[in-house]
Structures are given as C-alpha cells and as structure tokens.
Backbone as a chain_set.jsonl record, in Angstrom:
{"seq": "MQLELAASQLAELGHTTRLSIFRLLVRAGRQGMAVGDIQSQLDIPGSTLSHHLSRLSQAGLMTQQRDGRTLYCQLNFAQIQLLLAFLTAECCALDTTAPQPSEPCC", "coords": {"N": [[12.07, 3.562, -31.459], [10.831, 4.367, -28.246], [13.468, 3.216, -25.218], [11.661, 3.137, -23.089], [9.516, 2.506, -23.709], [9.198, 0.295, -25.263], [10.568, -1.702, -23.26], [8.245, -1.609, -21.485], [6.578, -2.647, -22.591], [7.337, -5.448, -23.517], [7.266, -6.365, -20.738], [5.379, -6.362, -20.008], [4.457, -8.494, -21.127], [5.936, -10.658, -20.386], [4.233, -11.929, -18.368], [2.904, -14.926, -17.919], [0.308, -15.775, -18.182], [-0.273, -13.261, -19.489], [0.921, -13.637, -22.133], [0.13, -16.134, -23.249], [-1.905, -15.257, -24.115], [-1.703, -13.508, -25.727], [0.045, -15.394, -27.95], [-2.228, -16.593, -28.521], [-3.841, -14.795, -29.953], [-2.097, -13.743, -32.08], [-2.182, -16.38, -33.796], [-4.76, -16.614, -34.044], [-4.336, -14.484, -35.942], [-5.136, -11.419, -38.458], [-7.31, -10.802, -37.83], [-8.472, -11.334, -35.514], [-9.847, -12.212, -32.241], [-12.78, -12.975, -30.249], [-13.54, -12.147, -27.561], [-14.673, -14.197, -25.474], [-14.047, -16.704, -26.956], [-11.31, -16.51, -26.415], [-11.639, -16.262, -23.54], [-13.163, -19.061, -23.659], [-10.504, -20.521, -25.071], [-8.637, -20.505, -22.779], [-9.318, -20.867, -20.408], [-10.125, -19.109, -18.667], [-10.765, -17.175, -16.594], [-13.59, -14.743, -15.91], [-13.321, -12.112, -15.56], [-10.088, -11.971, -14.574], [-8.929, -12.618, -17.223], [-10.046, -10.33, -18.765], [-8.796, -8.058, -17.144], [-6.08, -8.719, -18.117], [-6.442, -8.477, -20.276], [-7.115, -5.93, -20.427], [-4.329, -4.822, -19.956], [-2.827, -5.466, -21.848], [-3.439, -4.178, -24.084], [-3.334, -1.339, -22.922], [-0.495, -1.143, -23.567], [-0.533, -0.791, -26.098], [-0.612, -2.949, -27.355], [-2.459, -4.602, -28.391], [-5.474, -4.072, -29.846], [-9.165, -3.523, -29.386], [-12.711, -3.932, -30.418], [-16.097, -2.669, -30.771], [-18.62, -5.496, -31.645], [-21.997, -5.545, -32.508], [-22.844, -6.84, -30.335], [-20.772, -8.12, -29.31], [-17.721, -8.567, -28.371], [-14.41, -8.086, -29.713], [-10.527, -9.227, -30.192], [-7.459, -7.294, -31.686], [-4.287, -8.32, -31.855], [-1.656, -5.56, -32.187], [-0.409, -5.323, -34.703], [1.492, -3.928, -36.161], [2.767, -1.903, -34.109], [3.593, -4.293, -33.415], [5.326, -5.296, -35.274], [7.216, -2.953, -34.794], [7.975, -3.745, -32.133], [10.013, -5.67, -32.437], [11.735, -5.107, -34.495], [13.118, -2.629, -33.266], [14.228, -4.734, -31.339], [15.605, -6.317, -33.008], [17.991, -4.648, -33.99], [20.303, -3.675, -33.482], [21.688, -5.756, -34.361], [24.313, -8.184, -34.3], [26.457, -6.124, -34.047], [28.513, -5.191, -33.544], [30.385, -7.736, -33.748], [32.654, -8.66, -35.521], [33.136, -10.335, -37.935], [30.859, -10.699, -38.928], [28.237, -9.933, -41.679], [28.858, -7.553, -44.149], [27.055, -4.347, -43.132], [25.039, -4.107, -45.058], [23.808, -6.734, -46.098], [22.135, -9.292, -44.893], [22.297, -10.066, -41.365], [21.284, -12.193, -39.472]], "CA": [[11.313, 3.34, -30.629], [12.276, 4.748, -27.199], [13.666, 2.284, -24.414], [11.32, 2.711, -21.814], [8.323, 1.911, -24.25], [10.421, -1.193, -25.134], [10.613, -2.009, -21.903], [6.89, -1.278, -21.072], [5.979, -4.028, -23.667], [8.045, -6.265, -22.874], [7.14, -6.064, -18.96], [3.591, -7.043, -19.608], [4.454, -10.524, -22.587], [6.288, -11.719, -19.442], [3.553, -12.679, -17.38], [2.789, -16.31, -18.768], [-1.19, -15.552, -18.775], [-0.894, -12.232, -20.834], [2.022, -14.222, -23.371], [-0.624, -16.704, -23.43], [-2.969, -14.727, -25.133], [-0.849, -12.644, -26.876], [-0.159, -16.632, -28.695], [-3.657, -16.638, -29.638], [-4.264, -13.521, -31.028], [-1.208, -14.182, -33.196], [-2.503, -17.468, -34.148], [-6.423, -15.942, -34.613], [-4.16, -12.946, -36.995], [-5.349, -9.952, -38.126], [-9.561, -10.797, -38.303], [-8.192, -11.311, -34.009], [-10.505, -13.056, -32.037], [-13.861, -12.724, -29.927], [-13.258, -12.056, -25.925], [-15.192, -15.141, -25.046], [-13.317, -17.992, -27.242], [-10.223, -16.502, -25.377], [-12.175, -17.468, -22.67], [-13.148, -20.891, -23.508], [-9.574, -21.9, -25.017], [-7.597, -20.523, -22.0], [-10.072, -21.448, -19.591], [-9.051, -18.29, -17.723], [-11.833, -16.316, -15.704], [-13.762, -13.552, -17.27], [-12.507, -10.86, -14.702], [-9.308, -12.249, -14.796], [-9.045, -12.082, -18.69], [-10.326, -8.4, -19.191], [-7.443, -7.326, -16.419], [-4.81, -9.066, -18.993], [-6.628, -7.884, -21.474], [-6.423, -4.304, -20.548], [-2.905, -4.551, -19.897], [-2.117, -5.552, -23.504], [-4.159, -3.036, -25.086], [-2.365, -0.116, -22.479], [0.655, -1.332, -23.537], [-0.012, -1.007, -27.304], [0.034, -4.616, -28.104], [-4.086, -5.327, -28.697], [-6.886, -3.659, -29.912], [-10.553, -4.213, -29.286], [-13.513, -3.676, -30.969], [-17.144, -3.809, -30.585], [-19.522, -5.708, -32.846], [-22.976, -5.87, -31.229], [-22.549, -7.697, -28.234], [-18.904, -9.55, -29.137], [-16.117, -7.195, -28.148], [-13.257, -8.963, -30.71], [-9.32, -8.341, -29.828], [-6.955, -8.018, -32.77], [-2.626, -7.611, -31.821], [-1.453, -4.059, -32.864], [0.637, -5.846, -35.434], [2.465, -2.604, -36.881], [3.406, -1.93, -33.198], [5.147, -5.907, -32.474], [6.712, -5.108, -35.631], [8.402, -2.378, -34.136], [9.17, -3.892, -31.706], [11.024, -6.652, -33.178], [12.553, -3.505, -35.176], [13.83, -2.317, -32.363], [15.124, -5.608, -30.597], [17.082, -6.7, -33.06], [18.012, -3.476, -34.81], [21.894, -3.873, -33.603], [21.573, -7.781, -34.142], [25.379, -8.541, -34.901], [26.967, -5.009, -34.077], [29.742, -5.503, -32.228], [30.258, -8.918, -34.521], [33.266, -7.92, -36.856], [33.469, -11.204, -38.384], [29.44, -10.202, -39.686], [28.729, -9.817, -42.956], [28.494, -6.054, -44.027], [25.311, -3.878, -43.168], [23.685, -3.996, -46.428], [23.832, -7.812, -45.657], [21.576, -9.203, -43.198], [23.436, -11.32, -40.346], [20.708, -12.504, -38.976]], "C": [[12.325, 3.323, -29.1], [11.923, 2.991, -25.93], [12.822, 1.641, -23.787], [9.919, 1.922, -22.361], [8.495, 0.453, -24.44], [10.138, -2.333, -23.558], [9.474, -2.161, -21.142], [6.646, -2.117, -21.269], [6.204, -5.191, -23.317], [7.678, -6.995, -21.895], [5.847, -6.953, -18.692], [3.316, -8.23, -20.414], [5.243, -10.759, -21.08], [5.538, -12.108, -18.083], [2.937, -14.017, -17.807], [1.022, -16.264, -19.0], [-1.301, -14.311, -19.895], [0.518, -12.76, -22.043], [1.009, -15.621, -23.709], [-1.204, -16.737, -24.338], [-2.614, -13.789, -26.355], [-0.642, -14.01, -28.107], [-1.304, -16.731, -29.082], [-3.723, -16.299, -30.215], [-3.651, -13.58, -32.411], [-1.51, -15.149, -34.06], [-4.235, -17.36, -34.649], [-5.717, -15.196, -35.819], [-4.744, -11.869, -37.064], [-7.255, -10.028, -37.619], [-9.291, -10.469, -36.403], [-8.929, -12.412, -33.355], [-11.413, -12.826, -30.333], [-13.264, -13.373, -28.375], [-13.954, -13.794, -25.356], [-14.431, -16.924, -26.021], [-12.131, -17.615, -26.681], [-10.418, -17.075, -24.488], [-11.871, -18.371, -22.393], [-11.613, -21.383, -24.155], [-8.177, -21.63, -23.633], [-8.22, -20.866, -20.715], [-9.551, -20.17, -18.655], [-10.774, -17.225, -17.426], [-12.787, -14.533, -16.315], [-13.175, -12.491, -16.375], [-11.069, -11.002, -14.519], [-8.235, -11.45, -16.3], [-9.311, -10.887, -19.093], [-9.306, -7.873, -17.765], [-6.474, -7.466, -17.521], [-5.092, -8.245, -19.814], [-6.305, -5.742, -22.14], [-4.904, -3.744, -20.231], [-2.456, -5.06, -21.226], [-2.199, -4.407, -24.125], [-3.567, -1.578, -24.278], [-1.272, -0.096, -22.89], [0.738, -0.997, -24.79], [0.19, -1.869, -28.238], [-1.175, -4.424, -28.478], [-4.8, -3.7, -29.22], [-7.729, -4.048, -29.37], [-11.68, -3.127, -29.931], [-14.479, -4.466, -31.294], [-18.032, -4.075, -32.134], [-20.638, -6.588, -32.29], [-22.602, -6.441, -30.246], [-21.075, -8.604, -28.21], [-17.89, -8.308, -29.194], [-14.539, -8.842, -29.021], [-11.808, -8.007, -30.453], [-8.762, -8.522, -30.847], [-5.24, -7.453, -32.047], [-2.49, -6.401, -32.667], [0.169, -4.517, -33.991], [1.806, -4.369, -36.012], [3.356, -2.6, -35.408], [4.144, -2.87, -33.25], [5.724, -5.74, -33.225], [7.956, -4.061, -35.11], [9.082, -2.553, -33.551], [10.133, -4.241, -31.405], [12.222, -6.283, -33.704], [13.749, -3.542, -34.121], [14.864, -3.407, -31.163], [16.444, -5.743, -31.286], [17.625, -5.678, -34.365], [19.573, -3.798, -34.856], [22.135, -5.101, -34.059], [23.705, -6.8, -35.089], [26.64, -6.993, -35.262], [28.034, -4.858, -34.191], [30.203, -6.879, -32.65], [31.438, -8.394, -35.157], [33.214, -8.604, -38.045], [31.202, -11.222, -39.45], [29.722, -9.917, -41.096], [28.663, -8.37, -43.463], [27.452, -5.401, -43.959], [24.243, -4.083, -44.089], [23.439, -5.344, -46.293], [23.799, -8.469, -44.252], [22.463, -10.469, -42.31], [23.048, -12.406, -39.544], [19.463, -13.703, -39.163]], "O": [[13.421, 2.872, -28.768], [10.996, 2.192, -25.799], [12.732, 0.422, -23.641], [9.34, 1.025, -21.749], [7.933, -0.415, -23.772], [9.61, -3.395, -23.226], [9.577, -2.825, -20.111], [6.356, -2.841, -20.316], [5.359, -5.946, -22.837], [7.7, -8.221, -22.003], [5.443, -7.733, -17.83], [2.256, -8.856, -20.432], [4.415, -11.524, -20.587], [6.055, -12.483, -17.031], [1.872, -13.594, -18.255], [0.558, -16.751, -20.031], [-2.072, -14.276, -20.854], [0.937, -11.86, -22.771], [1.399, -16.166, -24.742], [-1.297, -17.591, -25.221], [-3.1, -13.511, -27.451], [-1.132, -13.758, -29.208], [-1.408, -17.03, -30.272], [-3.743, -16.838, -31.322], [-4.224, -13.516, -33.498], [-1.157, -14.93, -35.218], [-4.732, -18.04, -35.547], [-6.409, -15.193, -36.837], [-4.985, -11.213, -36.05], [-8.039, -9.198, -37.159], [-9.844, -9.475, -35.933], [-8.739, -13.547, -33.791], [-10.741, -12.547, -29.34], [-12.787, -14.471, -28.091], [-13.127, -14.405, -24.679], [-14.463, -18.043, -25.507], [-11.609, -18.648, -26.261], [-9.856, -18.133, -24.205], [-11.046, -18.825, -21.601], [-11.317, -22.547, -23.885], [-7.138, -22.282, -23.524], [-7.408, -21.2, -19.853], [-8.558, -20.338, -17.948], [-11.577, -16.793, -18.253], [-12.395, -13.571, -16.975], [-12.199, -12.002, -16.945], [-10.611, -9.898, -14.225], [-7.439, -10.522, -16.441], [-8.565, -10.432, -19.961], [-9.487, -6.656, -17.75], [-5.979, -6.422, -17.946], [-4.334, -7.35, -20.19], [-5.887, -4.986, -23.018], [-4.478, -2.589, -20.261], [-1.266, -4.81, -21.417], [-1.288, -3.74, -24.616], [-3.332, -0.65, -25.051], [-0.705, 0.983, -22.717], [1.899, -0.782, -25.139], [0.756, -1.854, -29.331], [-0.994, -3.661, -29.426], [-4.515, -2.549, -28.888], [-7.484, -5.026, -28.663], [-11.588, -1.9, -29.954], [-14.547, -5.628, -31.695], [-18.136, -3.409, -33.164], [-20.566, -7.725, -31.822], [-21.852, -6.096, -29.333], [-20.562, -9.396, -27.419], [-17.54, -7.442, -29.995], [-14.128, -9.972, -28.76], [-11.718, -6.78, -30.457], [-9.03, -9.577, -31.422], [-5.079, -6.263, -31.776], [-3.121, -6.248, -33.713], [1.331, -4.11, -33.953], [3.036, -4.428, -36.034], [4.457, -3.149, -35.387], [5.355, -2.667, -33.168], [6.915, -5.801, -32.918], [9.168, -4.266, -35.045], [10.262, -2.205, -33.583], [10.984, -3.801, -30.633], [13.341, -6.775, -33.563], [14.818, -4.152, -34.089], [15.805, -3.068, -30.445], [17.603, -5.562, -30.913], [17.609, -6.036, -35.543], [20.135, -4.116, -35.904], [23.346, -5.321, -34.02], [24.081, -5.838, -35.759], [27.366, -6.827, -36.242], [28.505, -4.264, -35.161], [30.543, -7.445, -31.611], [31.152, -7.237, -35.467], [33.225, -8.001, -39.118], [30.773, -11.825, -40.433], [30.804, -9.725, -41.65], [28.007, -7.879, -42.545], [26.619, -5.767, -44.788], [23.024, -4.19, -43.962], [22.214, -5.336, -46.406], [24.493, -8.464, -43.235], [23.061, -11.471, -42.703], [23.762, -13.27, -39.034], [18.721, -13.976, -38.219]]}, "num_chains": 1, "name": "protein.A"}
C-alpha cells in the first residue's frame, strides 16, 4: 500500500461522523447495512449521510449495492486489512529486545 492511499483513508476516518458510520458497518459485518438503517441508528440527516458515505466509498473503504429500492453499504474488508497491515508492518522493527521476525511481537 502506498503512503498516500493510507493517509487518505485514515483522513476520511478522522471525521467523527465517518468514524461512527465505519464502526456501525464493522458491527454489521459482511452483510452490510441499509442506508436508511444507518440514518436511523446514527440520527443523521439524509443529505449529510450521503456526503459521508460518498467520502468513505471514494476512499475505497466501503461499497454500495442496490437491492430493489434499498441501498446497502458494506465495508471493503479486504482494503481495511491492507490498511491495518500497512500500519503494523514494521511493528517493533527498531526494538532490539523484540522477538525474532518469525515470532509476532505485537
């Protein structure tokens, strides 16, 4: 993962509303959640929610799929795993007392 992409994704999660949406979608799991349910759970006006969902989607953290008249949001768990791996890839790299590379240190 490129530093710029990681920074962009983290910046989008740096907003309290988007982080709340993200955490709600984490709890929803792979099935995701209908936009209307997100709106009622977080008590966010529709236009505001649409803006924040668009930002999460543009950052590659979330996808949307329509089923009839209902729009569902699902986190892009593969992308999230890449971001987490990027953040922890060099864990303890400068710690001379850490376990050998074949052993997890964190």
